[in-house]
C-alpha positions, -999 to +999 in steps of 0.1 A: +765-506+451+768-472+468+801-456+469+818-450+503+816-417+517+854-414+511+848-420+474+817-395+474+841-368+491+867-374+465+842-370+436+827-338+452+864-323+456+871-331+420+839-315+408+843-286+431+810-291+447+796-304+482+785-339+489+750-325+494+749-311+457+760-346+446+732-363+464+706-338+453+701-323+487+709-290+475+710-273+442+735-246+452+770-250+439+796-233+463+832-231+452+861-240+475+873-204+481+838-194+495+835-226+515+871-217+530+860-183+539+829-196+557+851-221+576+875-191+586+845-172+598+833-198+618+868-201+634+868-164+647+857-154+682+821-143+685+828-106+684+850-113+652+819-134+638+798-103+645+820-078+628+823-100+596+785-103+596+778-068+601+802-059+570+784-087+548+750-073+560+761-040+552+775-049+518+743-068+508+720-041+518+739-018+497+738-039+466+701-046+469+695-010+475+714+000+445+697-027+423+662-016+434+671+021+425+685+011+391+652-004+378 
């Protein structure tokens, strides 16, 4: 018997994983804090989202560049 979606959600919440992870659709584990931040970003206006995405892109670019030069 398959568990209901509500039971699957409760299991995922207890394990701090997504339902996709539980059913094998994803091998990524996202913690609740990250998922909350993503949700907060999605609730921003178009311009607010763009500003956050620009900051993320800048930070990622910095760390990728730093990693490449430290090899």
